[in-house]
C-alpha positions as CSV (number, residue, x, y, z in Angstrom):
1,M,6.3,-17.0,-12.0
2,A,3.3,-15.0,-11.4
3,R,1.5,-15.5,-8.1
4,D,-2.1,-16.5,-8.0
5,T,-3.8,-13.8,-6.1
6,G,-7.4,-15.2,-6.6
7,G,-7.6,-16.6,-2.9
8,L,-5.5,-13.5,-1.5
9,E,-8.0,-10.8,-3.2
10,R,-11.0,-13.0,-2.2
11,F,-10.2,-13.6,1.5
12,F,-7.5,-11.4,2.5
13,R,-8.3,-8.1,0.8
14,L,-9.4,-5.6,3.5
15,D,-13.0,-4.5,2.8
16,T,-13.9,-0.8,3.6
17,R,-14.4,-1.4,7.4
18,A,-11.4,-3.8,8.0
19,P,-8.7,-1.3,7.7
20,T,-10.3,1.0,10.2
21,A,-10.8,-1.9,12.6
22,A,-7.2,-3.0,12.1
23,R,-5.8,0.5,12.6
24,A,-7.7,0.9,15.9
25,K,-5.1,-1.7,17.2
26,R,-2.2,0.3,18.9
27,A,0.7,-1.4,17.6
28,S,1.8,-2.4,14.0
29,P,2.3,-6.2,15.0
30,N,-1.3,-6.2,16.6
31,R,-2.8,-4.5,13.3
32,L,-1.0,-7.0,11.1
33,G,-2.0,-10.0,13.4
34,W,-5.5,-8.9,13.3
35,A,-5.7,-8.7,9.6
36,V,-4.1,-12.1,9.0
37,Q,-6.5,-13.7,11.4
38,W,-9.6,-11.8,9.9
39,G,-8.7,-13.2,6.4
40,C,-8.1,-16.7,8.0
41,V,-11.8,-16.5,9.5
42,R,-13.0,-15.4,6.2
43,M,-11.4,-18.3,4.4
44,L,-11.6,-21.1,6.9
45,V,-14.6,-19.8,8.8
46,V,-12.6,-20.4,12.2
47,R,-9.5,-18.7,13.7
48,P,-6.2,-20.1,13.0
49,T,-4.5,-22.1,15.5
50,E,-2.4,-20.4,18.1
51,D,0.7,-21.3,16.0
52,L,0.5,-18.5,13.4
53,S,3.7,-19.8,11.9
54,V,1.6,-22.0,9.7
55,V,0.1,-18.9,7.9
56,P,1.9,-18.5,4.5
57,Y,4.4,-15.7,3.9
58,V,2.5,-14.4,0.9
59,V,-0.6,-13.9,3.1
60,V,1.4,-12.0,5.6
61,R,3.0,-9.7,3.1
62,F,-0.2,-9.1,1.3
63,A,-1.9,-8.0,4.6
64,A,1.2,-5.9,5.5
65,E,1.1,-4.1,2.2
66,Q,-2.5,-3.1,2.5
67,L,-1.8,-1.8,6.1
68,A,1.5,-0.2,5.1
69,V,3.1,-2.1,7.8
70,E,6.6,-3.8,7.6
71,V,6.3,-7.6,7.3
72,G,8.9,-8.0,10.1
73,E,6.2,-6.7,12.3
74,F,4.5,-10.1,12.2
75,A,5.6,-11.8,15.4
76,V,6.3,-15.1,13.6
77,E,7.5,-13.5,10.3
78,A,10.7,-15.6,10.2
79,A,8.8,-18.9,10.5
80,C,6.6,-18.0,7.7
81,H,9.2,-18.6,4.8
């Protein structure tokens, strides 16, 4: 089954300035967490709840791929499945 990337591309694709902002964070988990929250703000127009385990795994993986960060760097990765 092909994944629907329309929403991922629209809201979670890092634009030209976002990777620079994300990479300014010191640690990989911070970069990935920032990118996921940035996409959530674009999509929902609000920050997600403090419980980031509600973020779908496909979103975390999409952000991680763009930043060349391991998905496991996301603090709640196990809860995202």
